[in-house]
C-alpha positions as CSV (number, residue, x, y, z in Angstrom):
1,M,106.3,88.6,77.4
2,A,103.0,89.7,78.8
3,T,101.5,92.7,77.1
4,I,101.4,95.9,79.1
5,N,98.3,98.0,78.4
6,P,97.8,101.7,79.3
7,F,95.1,102.3,81.9
8,S,93.1,105.2,83.2
9,V,90.5,105.3,85.9
10,Q,87.0,105.8,84.3
11,I,84.0,105.2,86.5
12,S,80.8,105.4,84.6
13,D,78.1,108.1,85.2
14,E,75.6,105.2,85.7
15,V,77.7,103.9,88.7
16,L,77.9,107.3,90.2
17,R,74.1,108.0,89.8
18,D,73.3,104.6,91.4
19,L,75.7,105.5,94.3
20,R,73.9,108.7,95.0
21,T,70.5,107.1,94.8
22,R,71.5,104.4,97.3
23,L,73.0,107.0,99.6
24,A,69.7,109.0,99.6
25,L,67.8,105.8,100.5
26,T,70.1,104.8,103.4
27,R,68.2,103.0,106.2
28,W,69.9,104.2,109.3
29,P,70.5,102.0,112.4
30,D,69.6,102.8,115.9
31,E,72.4,103.7,118.3
32,A,72.3,102.7,122.0
33,P,71.1,105.8,123.9
34,E,73.8,105.4,126.6
35,A,76.6,105.1,124.0
36,T,79.3,107.7,123.5
37,P,80.2,108.3,119.8
38,W,82.2,105.4,118.4
39,A,82.0,103.3,121.6
40,Y,80.5,100.3,119.8
41,G,81.7,100.9,116.3
42,A,81.0,103.6,113.7
43,S,79.1,106.7,115.0
44,V,75.7,107.2,113.5
45,A,75.9,111.0,113.8
46,Y,79.3,111.1,112.0
47,M,78.2,108.6,109.3
48,R,75.1,110.7,108.6
49,Q,77.3,113.7,108.0
50,L,79.8,111.8,105.9
51,V,77.1,110.2,103.7
52,D,75.4,113.6,103.2
53,Y,78.7,115.0,102.0
54,W,79.3,111.9,99.8
55,R,75.9,112.3,98.1
56,E,75.8,116.1,97.8
57,R,79.3,117.5,97.6
58,F,81.9,114.9,96.9
59,D,83.4,115.3,93.4
60,W,84.6,111.9,92.2
61,R,85.6,113.3,88.8
62,A,88.1,115.7,90.5
63,Q,89.6,112.7,92.5
64,E,89.6,110.6,89.4
65,A,91.6,113.2,87.6
66,K,94.2,113.2,90.4
67,L,94.6,109.5,90.1
68,N,95.0,109.8,86.3
69,E,97.9,112.2,86.7
70,F,100.0,109.1,87.4
71,P,101.0,106.8,84.6
72,Q,98.9,103.6,85.0
73,F,98.9,100.2,83.3
74,T,97.5,96.7,83.4
75,V,99.2,93.5,82.6
76,P,97.8,89.9,82.5
77,L,99.5,87.9,85.3
78,A,98.3,84.8,87.2
79,G,95.0,84.7,85.3
80,I,93.9,88.3,86.0
81,D,94.7,91.8,84.8
82,V,97.0,93.4,87.4
83,H,96.7,97.2,87.7
84,F,99.8,99.3,88.6
85,M,101.1,102.8,88.7
86,H,104.6,103.1,87.2
87,V,106.2,106.5,87.8
88,Q,109.7,107.2,86.5
89,G,112.1,108.8,89.0
90,K,113.7,112.1,88.3
91,G,117.3,111.6,89.3
92,P,120.6,110.2,87.9
93,K,120.0,106.6,88.8
94,P,116.5,106.1,90.2
95,L,116.1,102.9,92.2
96,P,113.0,100.8,91.4
97,L,110.7,100.7,94.4
98,L,107.8,98.3,94.8
99,L,105.1,99.9,97.0
100,S,102.4,97.6,98.4
101,H,99.2,98.8,100.1
102,G,96.9,96.9,102.4
103,W,93.3,96.7,103.7
104,P,91.2,98.8,103.8
105,G,93.4,100.9,101.6
106,S,94.2,101.2,97.9
107,V,96.8,102.7,95.6
108,F,95.3,106.1,96.4
109,E,97.2,105.9,99.7
110,F,100.3,106.7,97.8
111,H,99.2,109.8,95.9
112,K,101.1,112.1,98.3
113,I,104.2,110.1,98.8
114,I,104.9,109.1,95.1
115,P,106.0,112.6,94.1
116,M,108.2,112.8,97.2
117,L,109.9,109.5,96.2
118,T,110.2,110.0,92.5
119,D,111.2,113.7,92.6
120,P,112.9,114.4,95.9
121,A,114.5,117.6,94.6
122,R,111.1,119.1,94.3
123,F,110.7,118.7,98.1
124,G,114.1,119.9,99.0
125,G,115.8,116.5,98.8
126,D,118.7,115.1,96.8
127,P,118.0,114.0,93.2
128,A,120.3,111.0,93.9
129,D,117.7,109.6,96.3
130,A,115.0,109.3,93.5
131,F,113.0,106.1,93.1
132,T,111.1,104.8,90.1
133,V,107.9,103.7,91.8
134,V,105.8,100.7,91.0
135,A,102.6,100.7,93.0
136,P,100.2,97.9,92.1
137,S,96.6,97.5,93.2
138,L,96.7,94.2,95.2
139,P,95.0,91.4,93.2
140,G,91.4,91.4,94.3
141,Y,91.5,95.1,95.2
142,G,90.3,98.1,93.3
143,F,91.4,98.2,89.7
144,S,93.0,94.7,90.0
145,F,89.6,93.2,90.3
146,K,86.8,92.0,88.0
147,P,83.8,89.9,89.1
148,G,84.4,86.2,89.0
149,Q,88.2,86.3,89.1
150,K,90.3,84.0,91.3
151,R,91.3,85.0,94.8
152,F,94.8,85.5,96.1
153,S,96.6,84.8,99.4
154,V,99.5,87.1,100.6
155,Q,102.0,84.5,99.4
156,E,100.4,84.4,95.9
157,I,100.3,88.2,95.7
158,A,104.0,88.4,96.6
159,A,104.7,85.9,93.7
160,V,102.7,88.1,91.3
161,F,104.6,91.2,92.4
162,G,107.9,89.5,92.0
163,E,107.0,88.5,88.5
164,L,105.8,92.0,87.7
165,M,109.0,93.6,88.8
166,T,111.5,91.2,87.2
167,D,109.8,89.4,84.3
168,V,107.5,92.1,83.1
169,L,109.3,95.3,84.0
170,G,112.8,93.9,83.7
171,Y,114.1,95.2,87.1
172,R,116.9,92.9,88.2
173,R,117.5,94.8,91.4
174,Y,114.8,96.7,93.3
175,A,113.7,97.9,96.7
176,A,110.3,97.1,98.4
177,Q,108.2,98.9,100.9
178,G,104.8,98.3,102.5
179,G,102.4,98.6,105.4
180,D,99.4,96.5,106.6
181,W,99.1,93.6,104.1
182,G,101.8,95.4,102.1
183,S,104.2,94.7,105.0
184,F,103.5,91.0,104.8
185,I,103.8,91.0,101.0
186,T,107.0,93.0,101.1
187,S,108.4,90.5,103.7
188,V,107.5,87.5,101.5
189,V,109.1,89.3,98.5
190,G,112.3,89.8,100.5
191,L,112.3,86.2,101.7
192,R,111.7,84.7,98.2
193,F,113.7,87.0,96.0
194,P,116.8,88.0,97.9
195,Q,118.9,88.1,94.7
196,Q,116.6,90.8,93.3
197,V,115.6,92.7,96.4
198,C,118.3,95.0,97.8
199,G,116.3,95.7,101.0
200,I,112.8,96.1,102.4
201,H,111.2,98.9,104.4
202,L,108.2,98.3,106.6
203,N,105.8,100.6,108.5
204,L,104.0,97.6,110.2
205,M,106.0,94.8,111.7
206,P,104.2,91.6,110.7
207,L,105.3,89.3,113.4
208,R,103.2,86.2,114.3
209,R,100.3,87.3,116.6
210,D,101.1,84.7,119.2
211,P,102.3,85.3,122.8
212,K,104.7,82.4,122.3
213,V,106.9,84.5,120.0
214,A,108.2,86.3,123.1
215,T,111.9,85.4,123.8
216,N,112.0,87.2,127.2
217,P,108.4,87.8,128.3
218,D,109.5,89.3,131.7
219,S,111.6,92.0,130.1
220,P,109.8,95.4,130.3
221,E,109.6,95.9,126.5
222,Q,108.3,92.4,125.7
223,K,105.9,92.5,128.6
224,K,104.4,95.7,127.4
225,Y,104.1,94.3,123.9
226,L,102.3,91.2,125.1
227,E,99.8,93.4,127.0
228,E,99.2,95.3,123.8
229,L,98.8,92.1,121.8
230,A,96.3,90.6,124.3
231,L,94.2,93.8,124.1
232,F,94.3,93.8,120.3
233,L,93.4,90.1,120.0
234,K,90.4,90.6,122.4
235,E,89.0,94.0,121.2
236,E,90.2,94.7,117.7
237,T,90.1,91.5,115.7
238,G,86.4,91.0,115.1
239,Y,86.7,92.2,111.5
240,Q,89.4,89.7,110.9
241,W,87.3,86.8,112.2
242,I,84.3,87.6,110.0
243,Q,86.5,88.5,106.9
244,G,88.5,85.4,107.5
245,T,85.7,82.9,108.1
246,K,82.5,84.1,106.3
247,P,83.7,86.7,103.8
248,Q,80.9,86.0,101.3
249,T,78.2,86.7,103.8
250,L,79.6,90.1,104.7
251,A,80.2,90.9,101.1
252,F,76.4,90.9,100.5
253,A,75.8,93.8,102.9
254,L,78.9,95.9,101.9
255,T,78.4,95.4,98.2
256,D,74.7,96.5,98.4
257,S,75.0,99.4,100.9
258,P,77.4,102.2,100.3
259,A,76.7,103.6,103.8
260,G,77.5,100.2,105.3
261,L,80.7,100.0,103.3
262,A,81.7,103.5,104.4
263,A,81.0,102.7,108.1
264,W,83.0,99.4,107.9
265,I,86.0,101.2,106.5
266,M,85.7,104.5,108.4
267,E,85.8,102.8,111.8
268,K,89.3,101.5,110.9
269,F,90.5,104.8,109.6
270,R,89.4,106.5,112.9
271,K,90.8,103.8,115.2
272,W,94.1,103.2,113.4
273,S,95.1,106.7,112.4
274,D,96.8,109.2,114.7
275,C,93.8,111.5,114.8
276,N,92.8,111.8,118.5
277,G,89.3,110.4,117.6
278,D,88.7,112.8,114.8
279,P,89.7,111.3,111.4
280,E,89.2,114.6,109.6
281,S,91.9,116.2,111.8
282,I,94.4,114.3,109.7
283,L,92.6,113.3,106.5
284,T,90.0,115.2,104.5
285,K,86.6,113.9,103.7
286,D,87.6,113.9,100.0
287,E,90.6,111.7,100.8
288,L,88.6,109.3,103.0
289,L,85.8,109.1,100.4
290,T,88.1,108.6,97.4
291,N,89.4,105.4,99.0
292,I,85.9,104.2,99.9
293,T,84.6,105.0,96.4
294,I,87.3,102.9,94.8
295,Y,86.0,99.9,96.8
296,W,82.4,100.8,95.9
297,A,82.8,101.5,92.2
298,T,84.9,98.4,91.5
299,G,82.8,96.1,93.7
300,A,86.0,94.6,95.2
301,I,85.2,94.6,98.9
302,G,84.4,90.8,99.0
303,S,87.5,89.9,97.1
304,S,89.6,92.2,99.3
305,F,88.7,90.0,102.3
306,W,90.4,86.9,100.8
307,P,93.9,87.4,102.3
308,Y,92.2,87.1,105.7
309,Y,90.5,83.9,104.8
310,A,93.7,82.5,103.3
311,R,95.7,83.4,106.4
312,M,93.1,81.9,108.8
313,H,93.0,78.6,106.8
314,G,96.6,78.3,106.0
315,P,100.1,79.0,107.3
316,W,101.4,82.3,108.5
317,P,102.7,84.2,105.4
318,L,106.3,83.8,106.6
319,P,107.0,80.1,107.3
320,E,107.8,79.3,110.9
321,G,111.5,79.5,111.5
322,A,112.2,81.5,108.3
323,R,114.3,84.6,108.6
324,V,114.3,87.5,106.1
325,E,118.0,88.1,105.5
326,V,117.8,91.1,103.1
327,P,118.5,94.4,104.9
328,T,115.3,95.5,106.7
329,A,114.1,98.9,108.0
330,Y,111.1,99.5,110.2
331,I,109.5,102.8,111.2
332,E,107.2,102.7,114.2
333,F,104.3,105.1,114.1
334,P,102.8,105.9,117.6
335,T,99.2,104.7,116.8
336,E,100.1,101.7,114.8
337,I,97.8,98.7,115.6
338,L,100.7,96.7,117.1
339,R,104.3,97.9,118.0
340,P,106.6,94.9,118.6
341,P,110.0,95.6,120.2
342,R,113.2,95.4,118.1
343,S,114.3,92.3,120.2
344,L,111.4,90.3,118.7
345,A,111.7,91.7,115.2
346,E,115.4,90.7,115.0
347,T,114.4,87.1,115.4
348,V,112.7,87.2,112.0
349,Y,114.4,90.1,110.1
350,N,117.9,91.4,109.4
351,I,117.1,94.8,111.0
352,Q,119.5,97.5,109.8
353,R,117.4,100.6,110.7
354,W,114.8,101.2,113.4
355,T,113.0,104.5,113.6
356,K,110.4,105.8,116.0
357,A,108.3,108.5,114.4
358,A,106.9,111.3,116.5
359,R,103.5,111.2,115.0
360,G,101.4,109.1,112.6
361,G,99.5,105.9,112.5
362,H,98.6,102.9,110.4
363,F,98.0,104.8,107.1
364,A,101.4,106.4,107.1
365,A,101.7,107.2,103.4
366,L,98.4,109.2,103.7
367,E,98.9,110.6,107.2
368,Q,102.6,111.5,107.3
369,P,104.0,111.1,103.8
370,Q,107.0,113.3,104.4
371,I,108.1,111.4,107.5
372,L,107.7,108.1,105.7
373,A,109.4,109.3,102.5
374,E,112.4,110.7,104.4
375,D,112.9,107.4,106.2
376,V,112.6,105.4,103.0
377,R,115.2,107.6,101.3
378,A,117.6,107.4,104.2
379,F,117.4,103.6,104.5
380,F,118.0,102.8,100.8
381,R,120.6,105.5,100.3
382,P,123.6,103.2,101.1
383,L,121.9,100.2,99.4
384,R,121.8,101.7,95.9
385,P,123.9,100.1,93.2
386,A,127.1,102.1,92.6
């Protein structure tokens, strides 16, 4: 058995001093004079404001203390030390739940939703709906990264998480949930380990990004989706191409410049969250910067690109023709990057629950944790062991 070691987040004072120095020395880019803010990427005016706050007012130690309120551990798996939160549910028979984040997120995404899932009675719910949450940092991300370690594809991450849940933690039956890369990982976990996984819940539907997946392209819902997909592939996948083809080159810039790293990540939080163009209308500066600081302090941004490279140079994470037969739920948030119709999702998944949320976006656990938690509880309620 692998040895599980207690873990707490401890970023050194030296790293934080260096960060503030680099922020003070930021060399700012020009912005096209005719540009409206965010038209061609991150707004210079907004990033100046955010960097000033990061350097002068952001309290990493306070955020670090919040992270350390959760029980955390590391365990050697697949040649690296995998970091994970492991929070015991407060209920009669808490169901183990694997939570998987994505890019450019981190386990910090779950700091609001974990208490809602582990202690539903505290939020007006039924104690019988409690989960014991296992939330790992993806290999190559945040606290599951050390310089020089091997890189992982989505399929390899799913294998590591399956081993963590069953062989390390001893859960013979568990649930899984994820968004972004976490939805791909959760899907592969459901496909590979159907005897252990009672069901999967997704807040991004990871269908193959290919117009050929359409089964009835002239139907109104599929036609609308194909138009969405065409626009996404044309306008919103530049980051995927550079991260998926030349990740090492980009890593030089983002590992050296905290302002550059923040701009690269902030553009996605603004575009993908349900914020009407103002990311701070839904998330605070402290929340945004805590996630960014995790990438900065661990030096993991280059390694975090690897799933993109692996996907572009290998097969789609779910093999062509494969179908996930474990019960599947999907919640569609209105500003998610892509929103495939149920008719296409059912060609790949055994859809048992399909919810359309009134508000929220790509970072659902941070943006709308209550909506997401309630949907997760409702879906898994009838799937719990007697």
